[in-house]
C-alpha positions in Angstrom: -156.4 19.9 133.3 -159.8 21.3 132.9 -161.0 23.2 129.9 -161.9 27.1 130.2 -165.2 28.2 128.9 -163.4 29.9 126.0 -161.8 26.7 124.9 -165.1 24.9 125.2 -166.8 27.3 122.9 -163.7 27.1 120.6 -164.3 23.5 120.4 -168.1 23.6 119.8 -167.3 25.8 116.9 -165.1 23.3 115.2 -166.3 20.6 112.8 -166.6 17.2 114.7 -164.0 15.7 112.4 -161.5 18.0 113.6 -161.8 17.1 117.4 -158.8 15.3 117.9 -156.7 14.6 120.9 -153.5 16.5 120.7 -151.4 14.3 122.6 -148.0 14.7 120.9 -145.5 17.0 122.8 -143.9 19.7 120.6 -140.4 18.1 120.3 -141.8 15.0 118.9 -144.0 17.1 116.4 -140.9 19.0 115.3 -139.3 15.7 114.4 -142.1 14.4 112.4 -143.0 17.5 110.5 -141.6 18.2 106.9 -139.2 21.2 107.1 -139.5 24.0 104.9 -137.0 26.8 104.2 -138.0 30.2 105.5 -138.4 33.6 104.0 -137.6 33.1 100.5 -136.9 36.3 98.2 -140.3 36.2 96.8 -140.8 38.7 93.8 -142.6 41.9 94.9 -144.9 43.5 92.4 -145.9 47.2 92.8 -149.5 47.8 91.4 -149.1 51.5 91.4 -145.7 51.0 89.3 -146.3 48.1 87.4 -143.2 46.6 85.6 -144.0 44.4 82.8 -140.4 43.0 83.0 -140.6 42.3 86.8 -144.1 40.7 86.1 -142.9 38.4 83.5 -139.9 37.1 85.5 -142.2 36.5 88.5 -144.6 34.6 86.6 -142.0 32.6 84.6 -139.8 31.7 87.7 -142.0 31.6 90.7 -145.8 31.6 89.5 -146.5 33.3 93.0 -145.6 36.7 94.0 -146.2 39.4 96.6 -148.4 42.8 95.6 -147.9 46.0 97.1 -149.6 49.4 96.7 -153.0 47.3 95.9 -155.4 50.0 96.9 -157.4 48.0 99.4 -157.9 50.1 102.4 -156.2 48.6 105.6 -159.5 49.3 107.4 -161.5 47.0 105.2 -159.0 44.3 105.6 -159.1 44.6 109.5 -163.0 44.7 109.7 -163.2 41.8 107.3 -160.7 39.6 109.4 -162.5 40.5 112.6 -166.0 39.7 111.2 -164.6 36.5 109.8 -163.5 35.4 113.3 -166.9 36.2 114.7 -168.5 34.0 112.1 -166.3 31.2 112.5 -166.7 31.2 116.3 -170.3 30.5 116.0 -171.2 26.9 116.8 -170.7 24.2 114.2 -174.5 23.4 113.8 -175.3 27.1 113.1 -172.7 27.3 110.6 -173.9 24.1 109.0 -177.4 26.0 108.3 -175.5 27.9 105.8 -175.3 25.2 103.2 -176.7 26.7 99.8 -175.6 29.3 97.5 -174.9 32.2 97.7 -173.1 31.7 100.9 -172.1 28.4 101.7 -170.2 26.9 104.7 -167.8 23.9 103.9 -165.3 21.9 105.7 -162.8 19.2 105.3 -162.3 19.7 101.7 -161.7 22.8 99.4 -163.1 21.0 96.4 -166.8 22.4 96.0 -169.4 22.2 93.1 -170.5 25.5 91.7 -173.4 25.6 94.2 -170.9 25.3 97.2 -171.5 21.6 98.0 -168.4 19.8 99.0 -166.9 17.0 96.6 -166.1 14.2 98.7 -163.2 11.6 97.8 -161.8 8.6 99.4 -158.6 10.5 100.2 -159.7 14.3 100.5 -159.2 15.3 104.1 -158.2 18.7 104.9 -158.3 20.4 108.1 -160.1 23.5 106.8 -163.5 25.1 107.1 -164.9 28.1 105.1 -167.5 30.1 103.5 -167.8 30.0 99.6 -169.0 33.4 98.4 -169.6 33.7 94.6 -169.5 37.6 94.2 -172.0 37.8 91.3 -174.7 36.4 93.4 -173.9 37.8 97.0 -176.5 40.5 96.6 -179.0 37.8 96.6 -178.2 36.8 100.2 -180.5 38.2 102.9 -180.3 37.5 106.6 -181.8 39.2 109.4 -178.7 38.5 111.4 -176.9 41.7 111.9 -173.7 39.7 111.9 -174.4 38.2 108.6 -175.8 41.2 107.0 -172.3 43.2 107.9 -170.4 40.3 106.6 -172.0 40.4 103.3 -171.4 44.1 103.0 -167.7 43.9 103.7 -167.2 40.9 101.3 -169.0 42.9 98.5 -166.7 45.8 99.1 -163.5 43.7 99.1 -165.1 41.8 96.0 -164.8 44.9 94.0 -161.2 45.7 95.0 -159.8 42.1 94.2 -161.8 42.1 90.9 -160.2 45.5 89.9 -156.6 43.9 90.9 -157.2 40.7 89.0 -158.2 42.7 85.8 -155.2 45.0 86.1 -152.8 42.1 86.6 -154.2 39.8 83.9 -154.1 42.3 81.2 -150.4 43.0 82.1 -149.7 39.4 81.9 -151.2 39.2 78.5 -149.1 41.9 77.4 -145.9 40.1 78.8 -146.9 37.2 76.4 -148.0 39.2 73.5 -151.5 37.8 73.5 -154.8 39.4 73.1 -157.5 36.6 73.6 -160.3 39.1 72.8 -159.4 39.4 69.3 -158.7 35.8 69.0 -162.2 34.5 70.8 -164.5 37.9 70.6 -167.5 36.1 72.3 -165.8 34.5 75.2 -163.7 35.6 78.3 -160.6 34.1 79.6 -161.2 36.3 82.8 -164.9 36.6 83.7 -166.1 38.8 86.4 -169.3 36.6 86.8 -166.9 33.5 87.8 -165.1 35.4 90.8 -165.7 34.0 94.0 -164.2 34.6 97.8 -163.2 31.7 100.0 -163.0 32.9 103.7 -160.9 30.2 105.5 -160.2 29.1 109.0 -157.4 26.5 109.7 -158.3 25.0 113.2 -155.0 24.7 115.3 -153.7 21.1 115.9 -150.5 19.6 117.4 -150.9 16.3 115.6 -148.3 15.8 112.9 -150.4 13.5 111.1 -153.5 16.2 110.7 -151.4 19.4 110.3 -152.2 20.0 106.9 -154.9 22.6 106.5 -154.8 22.3 102.8 -152.7 19.5 101.1 -150.7 20.2 98.3 -152.4 21.4 95.0 -152.6 23.7 92.3 -155.7 26.3 91.7 -157.7 25.7 88.7 -158.2 29.5 88.5 -156.6 31.8 86.1 -155.3 33.5 89.3 -155.8 33.6 92.9 -155.3 36.7 95.4 -154.7 35.7 99.0 -154.9 37.9 101.9 -153.3 36.2 105.1 -153.7 37.1 108.7 -150.5 38.4 110.4 -149.1 35.7 112.8 -146.0 35.3 114.4 -142.8 34.3 112.7 -142.5 30.5 112.1 -146.2 29.9 112.8 -146.6 28.1 109.6 -149.1 28.6 106.9 -148.9 29.0 103.1 -145.9 27.0 101.6 -144.8 27.0 98.0 -143.0 24.1 96.0 -140.2 25.6 94.0 -137.1 23.5 92.5 -138.4 20.5 94.7 -138.3 22.3 97.9 -141.0 23.7 100.1 -140.8 27.4 101.2 -142.6 29.2 103.7 -144.6 32.2 102.5 -144.9 34.2 105.6 -147.7 37.1 105.8 -146.5 40.6 105.4 -148.1 43.8 106.5 -150.4 45.7 103.7 -149.2 42.9 101.2 -151.3 40.4 99.3 -150.0 37.1 97.5 -150.9 36.4 94.1 -150.6 33.0 92.4 -151.2 31.7 88.8 -153.5 28.9 88.3 -153.8 26.0 85.7 -155.9 28.2 83.4 -153.0 30.7 83.2 -150.6 27.9 82.6 -152.5 26.9 79.5 -153.0 30.4 78.3 -149.4 31.1 78.5 -148.5 27.8 76.6 -146.6 26.6 79.7 -144.5 29.8 79.7 -145.9 30.5 83.1 -146.4 27.7 85.8 -149.6 27.1 88.1 -148.2 27.5 91.4 -148.0 24.3 93.6 -148.8 25.3 97.3 -150.2 23.9 100.7 -151.3 25.2 103.9 -150.0 24.1 107.4 -152.2 24.5 110.4 -150.8 26.1 113.5 -150.1 24.2 116.9 -151.3 27.0 119.1 -153.8 29.2 117.2 -156.3 29.1 114.4 -155.3 30.7 111.1 -157.4 32.8 108.7 -157.3 33.8 105.4 -159.4 35.2 102.5 -158.8 34.0 98.9 -160.2 35.6 95.4 -160.4 33.1 92.5 -161.5 34.1 89.0 -161.9 31.8 86.0 -162.9 31.9 82.2 -166.4 31.5 81.3 -167.5 28.0 81.3 -167.9 28.0 77.5 -164.6 29.5 76.7 -162.5 27.5 74.6 -158.8 27.3 76.1 -156.4 26.9 73.2 -152.8 25.9 73.5 -150.2 24.2 71.4 -149.4 21.9 74.4 -153.0 20.8 75.3 -156.0 19.7 73.3 -158.7 22.4 73.3 -161.2 22.3 76.3 -163.6 24.8 78.0 -163.3 25.6 81.7 -166.7 23.8 82.2 -164.9 20.5 80.8 -161.8 21.1 83.0 -164.0 21.8 86.2 -166.3 18.7 85.6 -163.1 16.5 84.9 -161.4 17.8 88.2 -164.4 17.0 90.3 -164.8 13.5 88.7 -161.2 12.6 89.5 -161.6 13.7 93.3 -164.9 11.6 93.7 -163.3 8.4 92.1 -159.5 8.9 92.7 -159.7 11.3 95.9 -157.5 13.7 94.3 -157.2 16.2 91.3 -155.3 15.0 88.3 -155.7 18.4 86.6 -153.9 19.5 83.5 -152.2 16.1 82.8 -155.7 15.1 81.5 -155.6 17.3 78.8 -152.1 17.2 77.7 -151.3 16.4 74.2 -149.4 12.9 74.0 -146.5 14.4 72.1 -145.9 17.1 74.6 -145.6 14.7 78.0 
C-alpha cells in the first residue's frame, strides 16, 4: 500500500533511528506487551483548597498525584499543545539545527547535560524526541521564525504558572514534614527557580512490541515534576506508575496535571516520601505529546539526610551522567545511601 503525502511528511519529521518497519499485527503485539492495570484511584490534590493531610498521604503512599484547580488557563494549554505539534512536524534535519541552549532538540534519550547535549550510554535507547527549555535562559532565545518566536512566548507564560505551582506545593510538603530548610541552610535553596526547565516531548507511534517504550522505567532526579499530558482515547497507553510491584496506567484527565516526586524530595524527606518510578508507553496508532516541568536544588546546595551521606545536587547530577555513560542506566540514590541504611 502506498503512503500518503501526510504520512511521508510525518516520517520525515521522525529521527532516523525511529523509522522501523511496523510488521507485527495487533493481536501478536497484545500478547507480547506487559499488561498494566487501568484507572487507579490516584489521589487528587486541589490547589485552591490545599489539604496538608491529603498531600501527606499522597506523597507517602503514592509519590504521584493529580492536581486540579491549578490556575493554568485552558487556552494556554491548548495553544502550547497545538504549537508543539507544529514544531515537531518539521523535518528532522531542521529540528536538529536547534542543538544548543537555551532551546535544544534531543532524541533517543531523556538524559541531557545542563546545556542540552544528550548523554549517551550503551543501553540508553528511548523512543522519544523533545525540546529542552531552561526557563531562566529562555528570554535569550531569538529567532526570526514566527513559529519559534510564538513557541517561546507560550513557554515563558507556561513556565511562570508551573513555577508558581511548584513553589506552593513544595512549601506545603515541607509543612507536612515539619521542615524549614531556609533556616537550616540560609544561603542555599532546595527549590531554585533558576534550575527549573521544561521538556516538551513527542513519542512517535509504533506497533513494534520491542520498541514501544517511549521512556523506560526511571525516577526523576528533581525535587518534583509537573506533567501536562495530551488528551487521548482510553487505553492509548502513555504514563505508567510502578506501585506495590504493579504497573498502573495513569491516563490524562481534562484540566488536570500530574505531579510526581523526584529523588531530591525523597532525600529531603528522609525517605518518608518516595521518588515515583514511572515509564511512558508509545502508542500504536498516533503520536503522543506531553510537557513536563522539572525543578531542582541549586547546584551547591547540600542535601542532608540521616539515610544518605551529604551531597550537593551538582554531585548527584554528575554521578548520574557518569553512570549513564559507563553503565547505560541511572543508579541514582543508591550511590549515596549510607551503608547501615541499605
